[in-house]
PyMOL commands that place a pseudoatom at each C-alpha (Angstrom):
pseudoatom trace, name=CA, resn=UNK, resi=1, chain=A, elem=C, hetatm=0, pos=[0.000, 0.000, 0.000]
pseudoatom trace, name=CA, resn=UNK, resi=2, chain=A, elem=C, hetatm=0, pos=[1.393, 3.377, -0.984]
pseudoatom trace, name=CA, resn=UNK, resi=3, chain=A, elem=C, hetatm=0, pos=[0.768, 6.817, 0.476]
pseudoatom trace, name=CA, resn=UNK, resi=4, chain=A, elem=C, hetatm=0, pos=[-1.434, 7.704, -2.503]
pseudoatom trace, name=CA, resn=UNK, resi=5, chain=A, elem=C, hetatm=0, pos=[-3.765, 4.746, -1.782]
pseudoatom trace, name=CA, resn=UNK, resi=6, chain=A, elem=C, hetatm=0, pos=[-4.260, 5.231, 1.944]
pseudoatom trace, name=CA, resn=UNK, resi=7, chain=A, elem=C, hetatm=0, pos=[-5.664, 8.528, 3.259]
pseudoatom trace, name=CA, resn=UNK, resi=8, chain=A, elem=C, hetatm=0, pos=[-3.962, 8.011, 6.640]
pseudoatom trace, name=CA, resn=UNK, resi=9, chain=A, elem=C, hetatm=0, pos=[-0.550, 7.573, 5.026]
pseudoatom trace, name=CA, resn=UNK, resi=10, chain=A, elem=C, hetatm=0, pos=[-1.211, 10.545, 2.755]
pseudoatom trace, name=CA, resn=UNK, resi=11, chain=A, elem=C, hetatm=0, pos=[-2.092, 12.715, 5.756]
pseudoatom trace, name=CA, resn=UNK, resi=12, chain=A, elem=C, hetatm=0, pos=[0.958, 11.449, 7.651]
pseudoatom trace, name=CA, resn=UNK, resi=13, chain=A, elem=C, hetatm=0, pos=[3.176, 12.414, 4.710]
pseudoatom trace, name=CA, resn=UNK, resi=14, chain=A, elem=C, hetatm=0, pos=[1.628, 15.898, 4.750]
pseudoatom trace, name=CA, resn=UNK, resi=15, chain=A, elem=C, hetatm=0, pos=[2.317, 16.195, 8.480]
pseudoatom trace, name=CA, resn=UNK, resi=16, chain=A, elem=C, hetatm=0, pos=[5.918, 15.068, 7.936]
pseudoatom trace, name=CA, resn=UNK, resi=17, chain=A, elem=C, hetatm=0, pos=[6.392, 17.811, 5.326]
pseudoatom trace, name=CA, resn=UNK, resi=18, chain=A, elem=C, hetatm=0, pos=[4.804, 20.348, 7.678]
pseudoatom trace, name=CA, resn=UNK, resi=19, chain=A, elem=C, hetatm=0, pos=[7.097, 19.272, 10.511]
pseudoatom trace, name=CA, resn=UNK, resi=20, chain=A, elem=C, hetatm=0, pos=[10.145, 19.554, 8.265]
pseudoatom trace, name=CA, resn=UNK, resi=21, chain=A, elem=C, hetatm=0, pos=[9.144, 23.030, 7.102]
pseudoatom trace, name=CA, resn=UNK, resi=22, chain=A, elem=C, hetatm=0, pos=[8.448, 24.123, 10.677]
pseudoatom trace, name=CA, resn=UNK, resi=23, chain=A, elem=C, hetatm=0, pos=[11.844, 22.886, 11.790]
pseudoatom trace, name=CA, resn=UNK, resi=24, chain=A, elem=C, hetatm=0, pos=[13.574, 24.751, 8.986]
pseudoatom trace, name=CA, resn=UNK, resi=25, chain=A, elem=C, hetatm=0, pos=[11.760, 27.985, 9.830]
pseudoatom trace, name=CA, resn=UNK, resi=26, chain=A, elem=C, hetatm=0, pos=[12.375, 27.521, 13.553]
pseudoatom trace, name=CA, resn=UNK, resi=27, chain=A, elem=C, hetatm=0, pos=[16.080, 26.907, 13.158]
pseudoatom trace, name=CA, resn=UNK, resi=28, chain=A, elem=C, hetatm=0, pos=[16.321, 29.853, 10.765]
pseudoatom trace, name=CA, resn=UNK, resi=29, chain=A, elem=C, hetatm=0, pos=[14.699, 32.089, 13.392]
pseudoatom trace, name=CA, resn=UNK, resi=30, chain=A, elem=C, hetatm=0, pos=[17.177, 30.782, 15.958]
pseudoatom trace, name=CA, resn=UNK, resi=31, chain=A, elem=C, hetatm=0, pos=[20.051, 31.574, 13.605]
pseudoatom trace, name=CA, resn=UNK, resi=32, chain=A, elem=C, hetatm=0, pos=[18.707, 35.113, 13.120]
pseudoatom trace, name=CA, resn=UNK, resi=33, chain=A, elem=C, hetatm=0, pos=[18.463, 35.556, 16.902]
pseudoatom trace, name=CA, resn=UNK, resi=34, chain=A, elem=C, hetatm=0, pos=[22.015, 34.314, 17.499]
pseudoatom trace, name=CA, resn=UNK, resi=35, chain=A, elem=C, hetatm=0, pos=[23.494, 36.484, 14.745]
pseudoatom trace, name=CA, resn=UNK, resi=36, chain=A, elem=C, hetatm=0, pos=[21.531, 39.499, 15.996]
pseudoatom trace, name=CA, resn=UNK, resi=37, chain=A, elem=C, hetatm=0, pos=[22.783, 38.821, 19.527]
pseudoatom trace, name=CA, resn=UNK, resi=38, chain=A, elem=C, hetatm=0, pos=[26.426, 38.909, 18.455]
pseudoatom trace, name=CA, resn=UNK, resi=39, chain=A, elem=C, hetatm=0, pos=[25.911, 41.926, 16.186]
pseudoatom trace, name=CA, resn=UNK, resi=40, chain=A, elem=C, hetatm=0, pos=[24.169, 43.650, 19.077]
pseudoatom trace, name=CA, resn=UNK, resi=41, chain=A, elem=C, hetatm=0, pos=[27.050, 42.715, 21.347]
pseudoatom trace, name=CA, resn=UNK, resi=42, chain=A, elem=C, hetatm=0, pos=[29.406, 44.602, 19.058]
pseudoatom trace, name=CA, resn=UNK, resi=43, chain=A, elem=C, hetatm=0, pos=[27.130, 47.453, 17.937]
pseudoatom trace, name=CA, resn=UNK, resi=44, chain=A, elem=C, hetatm=0, pos=[24.733, 47.935, 20.843]
pseudoatom trace, name=CA, resn=UNK, resi=45, chain=A, elem=C, hetatm=0, pos=[21.391, 46.396, 21.626]
pseudoatom trace, name=CA, resn=UNK, resi=46, chain=A, elem=C, hetatm=0, pos=[19.288, 49.499, 20.968]
pseudoatom trace, name=CA, resn=UNK, resi=47, chain=A, elem=C, hetatm=0, pos=[18.499, 48.277, 17.470]
pseudoatom trace, name=CA, resn=UNK, resi=48, chain=A, elem=C, hetatm=0, pos=[19.387, 44.585, 17.720]
pseudoatom trace, name=CA, resn=UNK, resi=49, chain=A, elem=C, hetatm=0, pos=[17.726, 43.724, 21.036]
pseudoatom trace, name=CA, resn=UNK, resi=50, chain=A, elem=C, hetatm=0, pos=[14.214, 43.549, 19.576]
pseudoatom trace, name=CA, resn=UNK, resi=51, chain=A, elem=C, hetatm=0, pos=[15.511, 41.404, 16.697]
pseudoatom trace, name=CA, resn=UNK, resi=52, chain=A, elem=C, hetatm=0, pos=[16.930, 38.927, 19.206]
pseudoatom trace, name=CA, resn=UNK, resi=53, chain=A, elem=C, hetatm=0, pos=[13.646, 38.801, 21.113]
pseudoatom trace, name=CA, resn=UNK, resi=54, chain=A, elem=C, hetatm=0, pos=[11.489, 38.420, 18.008]
pseudoatom trace, name=CA, resn=UNK, resi=55, chain=A, elem=C, hetatm=0, pos=[13.810, 35.729, 16.656]
pseudoatom trace, name=CA, resn=UNK, resi=56, chain=A, elem=C, hetatm=0, pos=[13.652, 33.743, 19.886]
pseudoatom trace, name=CA, resn=UNK, resi=57, chain=A, elem=C, hetatm=0, pos=[9.873, 34.075, 20.165]
pseudoatom trace, name=CA, resn=UNK, resi=58, chain=A, elem=C, hetatm=0, pos=[9.402, 32.991, 16.544]
pseudoatom trace, name=CA, resn=UNK, resi=59, chain=A, elem=C, hetatm=0, pos=[11.824, 30.114, 17.088]
pseudoatom trace, name=CA, resn=UNK, resi=60, chain=A, elem=C, hetatm=0, pos=[9.901, 28.919, 20.132]
pseudoatom trace, name=CA, resn=UNK, resi=61, chain=A, elem=C, hetatm=0, pos=[6.537, 29.261, 18.415]
pseudoatom trace, name=CA, resn=UNK, resi=62, chain=A, elem=C, hetatm=0, pos=[7.575, 27.253, 15.346]
pseudoatom trace, name=CA, resn=UNK, resi=63, chain=A, elem=C, hetatm=0, pos=[10.342, 24.890, 16.395]
pseudoatom trace, name=CA, resn=UNK, resi=64, chain=A, elem=C, hetatm=0, pos=[8.818, 23.257, 19.475]
pseudoatom trace, name=CA, resn=UNK, resi=65, chain=A, elem=C, hetatm=0, pos=[5.556, 22.159, 17.793]
pseudoatom trace, name=CA, resn=UNK, resi=66, chain=A, elem=C, hetatm=0, pos=[7.445, 21.073, 14.664]
pseudoatom trace, name=CA, resn=UNK, resi=67, chain=A, elem=C, hetatm=0, pos=[9.784, 18.851, 16.669]
pseudoatom trace, name=CA, resn=UNK, resi=68, chain=A, elem=C, hetatm=0, pos=[6.865, 17.253, 18.526]
pseudoatom trace, name=CA, resn=UNK, resi=69, chain=A, elem=C, hetatm=0, pos=[4.982, 16.705, 15.261]
pseudoatom trace, name=CA, resn=UNK, resi=70, chain=A, elem=C, hetatm=0, pos=[8.071, 15.161, 13.679]
pseudoatom trace, name=CA, resn=UNK, resi=71, chain=A, elem=C, hetatm=0, pos=[8.442, 12.728, 16.577]
pseudoatom trace, name=CA, resn=UNK, resi=72, chain=A, elem=C, hetatm=0, pos=[4.739, 11.855, 16.347]
pseudoatom trace, name=CA, resn=UNK, resi=73, chain=A, elem=C, hetatm=0, pos=[5.030, 11.036, 12.650]
pseudoatom trace, name=CA, resn=UNK, resi=74, chain=A, elem=C, hetatm=0, pos=[8.112, 8.896, 13.259]
pseudoatom trace, name=CA, resn=UNK, resi=75, chain=A, elem=C, hetatm=0, pos=[6.388, 7.065, 16.124]
pseudoatom trace, name=CA, resn=UNK, resi=76, chain=A, elem=C, hetatm=0, pos=[3.337, 6.347, 13.954]
pseudoatom trace, name=CA, resn=UNK, resi=77, chain=A, elem=C, hetatm=0, pos=[5.569, 4.992, 11.190]
pseudoatom trace, name=CA, resn=UNK, resi=78, chain=A, elem=C, hetatm=0, pos=[7.436, 2.822, 13.684]
pseudoatom trace, name=CA, resn=UNK, resi=79, chain=A, elem=C, hetatm=0, pos=[4.144, 1.508, 15.110]
pseudoatom trace, name=CA, resn=UNK, resi=80, chain=A, elem=C, hetatm=0, pos=[2.933, 0.581, 11.619]
pseudoatom trace, name=CA, resn=UNK, resi=81, chain=A, elem=C, hetatm=0, pos=[6.211, -1.215, 10.874]
pseudoatom trace, name=CA, resn=UNK, resi=82, chain=A, elem=C, hetatm=0, pos=[6.020, -3.136, 14.149]
pseudoatom trace, name=CA, resn=UNK, resi=83, chain=A, elem=C, hetatm=0, pos=[2.431, -4.162, 13.499]
pseudoatom trace, name=CA, resn=UNK, resi=84, chain=A, elem=C, hetatm=0, pos=[3.254, -5.349, 10.002]
pseudoatom trace, name=CA, resn=UNK, resi=85, chain=A, elem=C, hetatm=0, pos=[6.254, -7.298, 11.283]
pseudoatom trace, name=CA, resn=UNK, resi=86, chain=A, elem=C, hetatm=0, pos=[4.219, -9.032, 13.974]
pseudoatom trace, name=CA, resn=UNK, resi=87, chain=A, elem=C, hetatm=0, pos=[1.342, -9.773, 11.602]
pseudoatom trace, name=CA, resn=UNK, resi=88, chain=A, elem=C, hetatm=0, pos=[-1.276, -7.854, 13.598]
pseudoatom trace, name=CA, resn=UNK, resi=89, chain=A, elem=C, hetatm=0, pos=[-2.228, -5.636, 10.686]
for i in range(1, 89): cmd.bond("trace and resi %d" % i, "trace and resi %d" % (i + 1))
show_as sticks, trace
zoom trace
């Protein structure tokens, strides 16, 4: 059975893509916050302080749910593999 045949597998593939995109955006926001922190360290935090804060908030809002969703997708795949291997499916 392929992902195109089964609506559950199709939805799981969509969630995996969403988790991957969320992780990329979250890590990018973290990178922006870290770079802004070090630029602010050298140039002053008057301008760069808010960039650090916004970057960290955006990172937290996107990265944490994306990581949890990614683990959920992997756990569901592992459960399906285990069920197929034991013949319960």
